[in-house]
Structure formats: structure tokens, C-alpha cells
C-alpha positions in Angstrom: -6.3 -7.4 -18.0 -6.6 -11.3 -17.6 -6.2 -12.9 -13.9 -2.8 -12.8 -12.6 -0.2 -15.2 -12.0 0.3 -15.6 -8.4 4.2 -16.4 -7.2 6.6 -16.5 -3.7 10.2 -15.4 -3.3 12.0 -16.5 -0.1 13.3 -13.2 1.4 15.7 -12.9 4.3 12.2 -11.7 6.2 10.2 -14.5 5.4 8.0 -15.5 1.6 6.7 -12.6 -0.1 4.0 -13.3 -2.6 3.0 -11.1 -5.8 0.8 -11.1 -8.3 2.0 -10.8 -11.8 0.0 -9.6 -15.0 1.4 -9.7 -18.2 4.8 -10.3 -19.4 8.1 -7.6 -18.8 8.5 -6.3 -22.0 5.3 -6.4 -23.4 4.7 -2.9 -22.6 5.0 -0.8 -19.4 5.9 -2.4 -16.4 4.3 -1.0 -13.5 4.9 -2.0 -9.3 2.0 -1.5 -7.0 2.4 -1.8 -3.1 -0.6 -1.8 -1.0 -1.4 0.6 2.5 -1.1 -1.4 6.1 -3.7 -4.0 6.4 -4.5 -4.8 2.8 -3.5 -6.4 0.5 -2.0 -6.7 -3.2 -5.4 -7.9 -4.9 -6.7 -4.3 -3.2 -5.2 -3.1 -7.1 -7.4 -5.6 -9.2 -9.9 -2.6 -10.4 -6.9 -0.3 -10.5 -5.4 -2.6 -12.9 -8.4 -3.7 -15.1 -8.4 0.3 -15.9 -4.7 0.2 -17.3 -4.4 -0.3 -21.2 -4.0 -3.7 -22.4 -0.4 -5.1 -22.2 0.6 -3.4 -19.2 2.8 -6.0 -17.2 2.2 -5.3 -13.7 3.8 -6.6 -10.5 1.3 -6.0 -7.4 3.2 -7.3 -3.8 1.5 -8.7 -1.2 3.6 -6.6 1.3 5.6 -8.7 4.6 2.7 -9.3 7.3 0.2 -9.5 4.7 -1.8 -11.1 2.4 -0.5 -14.3 1.4 3.3 -13.7 2.3 5.2 -14.3 5.9 3.5 -12.8 9.0 5.6 -12.2 11.5 5.4 -9.0 14.1 7.3 -5.9 12.0 9.6 -4.2 14.5 10.2 -1.3 12.1 9.2 -0.7 8.9 12.8 -1.5 7.0 11.3 -4.9 7.5 8.5 -4.3 5.1 10.6 -2.5 2.8 13.9 -4.8 2.8 11.5 -8.0 1.7 10.5 -6.2 -1.3 13.7 -4.4 -2.3 14.7 -8.4 -2.2 11.9 -9.2 -5.0 12.2 -6.6 -6.8 16.3 -7.1 -7.0 15.6 -10.3 -8.0 12.6 -10.1 -10.7 15.1 -8.1 -12.4 12.7 -5.2 -14.0 12.9 -2.3 -14.6 9.7 -0.6 -13.6 8.7 2.5 -15.8 6.2 3.6 -12.6 6.4 2.3 -9.3 3.3 3.1 -7.1 2.9 3.0 -3.5 -0.2 3.8 -0.8 0.0 4.9 2.3 2.4 2.6 4.4 3.4 1.6 0.8 4.3 5.1 -0.4 6.3 5.2 2.5 8.2 1.5 1.7 8.4 2.8 -1.4 10.6 6.1 -0.8 13.2 3.3 0.6 13.2 1.1 -2.2 13.6 3.3 -4.7 16.4 5.1 -3.0 18.1 1.5 -3.0 17.1 0.4 -6.4 17.7 4.0 -8.2 18.3 2.4 -11.7 15.1 -0.3 -11.5 12.5 2.6 -10.9 11.8 5.4 -13.2 9.2 7.3 -11.8 7.4 7.2 -8.0 4.2 7.8 -7.5 2.8 8.4 -4.0 -0.3 7.9 -3.5 -1.1 9.3 0.2 1.6 8.7 1.3 2.4 7.6 5.1 5.0 10.3 5.5 4.5 12.8 8.1 6.4 16.0 9.0 10.1 15.9 9.3 10.0 16.9 13.7 7.5 13.3 14.0 10.6 11.3 13.1 13.0 13.5 15.2 10.7 13.1 18.4 8.3 10.1 17.7 5.1 9.8 20.0 4.0 7.4 21.1 1.1 5.1 18.9 0.8 2.3 21.3 -3.3 3.7 21.1 -3.7 3.1 17.7 -1.8 -0.6 17.9 -4.8 -1.5 20.9 -7.2 -0.3 18.8 -6.1 -2.2 15.4 -5.4 -5.1 17.6 -9.0 -5.9 18.8 -10.0 -6.4 15.2 -12.1 -9.4 14.7 -10.6 -11.7 13.0 -13.0 -14.9 12.6 -15.5 -15.0 9.8 -17.6 -17.4 8.4 -16.2 -15.6 4.7 -16.2 -13.1 2.5 -20.0 -12.4 2.1 -20.4 -11.9 5.8 -17.3 -9.5 5.7 -18.0 -7.5 3.1 -22.0 -7.4 4.4 -20.4 -6.1 8.0 -18.5 -3.7 6.1 -20.1 -2.2 3.1 -22.2 0.4 5.6 -19.3 1.6 7.5 -17.2 4.3 7.7 -14.9 4.7 5.1 -15.9 1.2 3.7 -19.3 2.8 2.5 -17.1 5.3 0.8 -15.4 2.3 -1.6 -16.1 1.3 -5.0 -18.4 -2.0 -3.8 -16.1 -4.1 -6.3 -13.1 -3.5 -4.6 -14.5 -3.9 -1.3 -15.5 -7.3 -2.6 -12.1 -8.0 -3.4 -10.9 -6.7 -0.1 -13.1 -9.2 1.5 -12.2 -11.9 -1.2 -8.6 -11.9 -1.1 -8.0 -10.8 2.9 -9.1 -13.8 4.2 -7.6 -17.4 4.9 -8.6 -20.4 5.9 -8.5 -21.2 9.6 -8.0 -24.8 9.9 -11.6 -25.3 11.2 -13.7 -24.6 8.5 -13.8 -20.9 9.1 -11.5 -17.9 8.1 -9.6 -15.4 9.7 -8.1 -11.8 8.7 -5.2 -12.8 5.9 -3.7 -10.0 7.7 -3.6 -10.9 12.1 -5.0 -7.9 14.0 -1.8 -8.4 16.0 0.8 -7.9 12.7 -1.5 -5.1 11.6 -1.1 -3.4 15.0 2.7 -3.9 15.1 2.8 -1.7 11.4 0.8 1.3 12.9 3.1 1.2 16.1 6.3 1.3 14.3 5.0 3.8 11.9 8.4 6.1 12.8 10.4 3.5 13.1 12.3 5.2 9.9 13.1 8.8 9.0 12.5 8.8 5.5 13.4 12.3 4.8 17.3 11.7 4.1 16.3 8.9 1.4 14.1 11.2 -0.1 16.9 13.8 -0.5 18.4 10.7 -2.7 15.6 10.3 -5.1 16.0 12.0 -8.2 13.7 10.2 -10.3 10.2 12.1 -10.9 7.6 12.0 -8.3 3.8 12.7 -8.4 2.3 12.6 -5.1 -1.7 12.2 -4.7 -2.7 13.5 -1.7 -6.2 14.2 -0.1 -7.8 16.3 2.2 -7.0 16.3 5.8 -10.7 16.2 7.7 -11.3 17.8 10.2 -11.2 15.6 13.2 -13.3 15.1 16.9 -12.8 12.5 18.8 -11.7 9.1 17.9 -9.1 9.3 14.9 -10.3 9.5 11.0 -8.6 6.8 8.8 -9.8 8.6 5.8 -8.1 11.5 6.3 -4.8 12.5 4.4 -1.6 11.6 6.6 0.8 13.4 4.1 1.8 17.3 4.5 1.1 19.8 1.6 4.6 20.4 1.7 6.1 17.0 1.1 6.8 17.9 -2.4 8.8 20.1 -2.2 11.3 17.9 -0.5 11.5 15.6 -3.6 14.0 17.3 -6.7 11.7 16.8 -9.0 8.4 16.6 -7.5 4.8 17.1 -8.2 1.3 17.7 -6.0 -1.7 16.7 -6.6 -4.4 17.6 -5.0 -7.4 15.4 -4.9 -10.1 17.3 -2.9 -13.0 14.9 -3.6 -11.5 12.1 -2.4 -10.0 10.5 0.8 -6.9 8.6 2.1 -9.1 5.3 0.5 -8.1 6.9 -3.0 -7.5 4.0 -4.8 -10.8 2.1 -3.6 -13.3 5.0 -4.0 -12.3 5.7 -7.7 -10.0 2.4 -9.3 -10.6 4.4 -12.7 -9.2 7.9 -12.1 -6.0 6.9 -10.2 -5.4 4.0 -12.8 -5.6 7.4 -15.4 -3.5 9.5 -13.2 -0.8 6.7 -12.5 -0.4 6.0 -16.6 -0.6 9.6 -17.5 2.8 10.6 -16.0 4.8 7.4 -16.9 
């Protein structure tokens, strides 16, 4: 695939940046939504594995990448900005893909725009048990942990060298980690770089992760849905971000759902094996 074009759309929640490969109508149209703290260009190696001629739109979701970076008060803000973008594009996507938080947002979007999304692929989505939304826990610990992340860097190479041997980044394809670092930094105005998703903004996403109950929306989704699910890892002490947040029974909540369990991968499956994830996305479309 060729280098994408960068576009910007002004939503009611702020500017939304998105990247586009190919043209609508030339082949399959695919919508890609990333996870918390990531950005649209984390999908580059997945896109590279798609068939030639595939039309792709990958979104820097609100608070991330080159989009506006407000404090997130609930996840309807993130999904709402993308809903407005998708409506403005007027494209019917053959398949829409959401990883982690992106999967939760995709459920919101598909419920609002059923005529523009033919099929959903939820990649280890952050859609937890229904009981969690009825009695939301306190996620302030995750918020505080993420908010302390280092935000000042000399450049992508320093960031790559710091992360490459650390869990969970050491599990990733190095080329994807390079994209994460290359496009995950912005100039700080003082000769250095800062995270494109500021720690405080990312922390606000984690803090509000139970702010929207997706189950009433799930019940309204009639399109085919494929869930790619990683193992829930045994955890001792600190939370392991590589563990799946997705209940094994989530697939049963969809009218037309298929569960694909991938025991050899983790929550970061698009970063670990982008070619395999690309094949799973395309094979069911």
C-alpha cells in the first residue's frame, strides 16, 4: 500500500485527524479504530498486508495522535467525534475494525450508523462484564498510573530504545513499535518531543472506561460481528496490559457473532502479528 493521505475533520468535539489509503469504490473499504494511548499509524503494518486496492480509513480518535486532545469525560465523546467523521465521509465500510477501546467505540458507532458498516471486527475489545457497567468500579488507580508516564523525549529513536526490551512492547513486531514511536510523538515547541496522547488525556480515558454501558447498543446490532480474543493472563500484583479484557461469553450477546480465540497472542495482537490480523480481518469480509 502507498503512503496514506492525512486529512482533518472538524467535529463538534474538536478536530479529528484521519489517514486514508486508496479510494472508496476501488476495492473493499475498511475502517480502523485504535486502542487507548495509540494512534492511527499503529495500523500501518496491518494495512500493508491488505490486498492491493483496499480502501482504508484509520482514525486518530479524539484525544490521540494528531486529533484534538481534550480531557475525556466519557467515551461517548470519543465515539461521537468518529460518528460525525464517518457520516461526513458518506462511505459504506465493508468492514470496520476496533481494537480494545476502539472496539467499544465501534459498537457505539455501528449502532448509530447501521447503514454505513456492513461487518464489525472487534479486536480484544474493552467490553467487560455487564455487571461492571451497572456498578462501575473506581479506576482512579489506573488513571494515576498512566498519568505518570514519561512525556518528554528527544525523538522516536530514544523512545524505541527505551521500550524495545520492556513488557509488553518486547512482544511487538519491531516495525510496529517503530511506527508507534515515529507517529506517537509531536514537537513540544522547545526542540524536543512529547507524546501525541498526553498522559493526562490517556489517564482520563482509563478513568472513564465504564462510563458507557455498551450492552443496550450490542442488542441493536444486526450486522455480522467477529471477536478476536486473546487469553486472560494470570495476574499477580500489577495489572498486565497484555491480558484480555474481553469476556469469553461476549459473542453470545450479538445477534450474529463469531468468536475467534487466539491463545498464542495477547491483547496487543495487531502489534504482535499484523499480517495474521490483516488476514483475519479480510477473510471474513
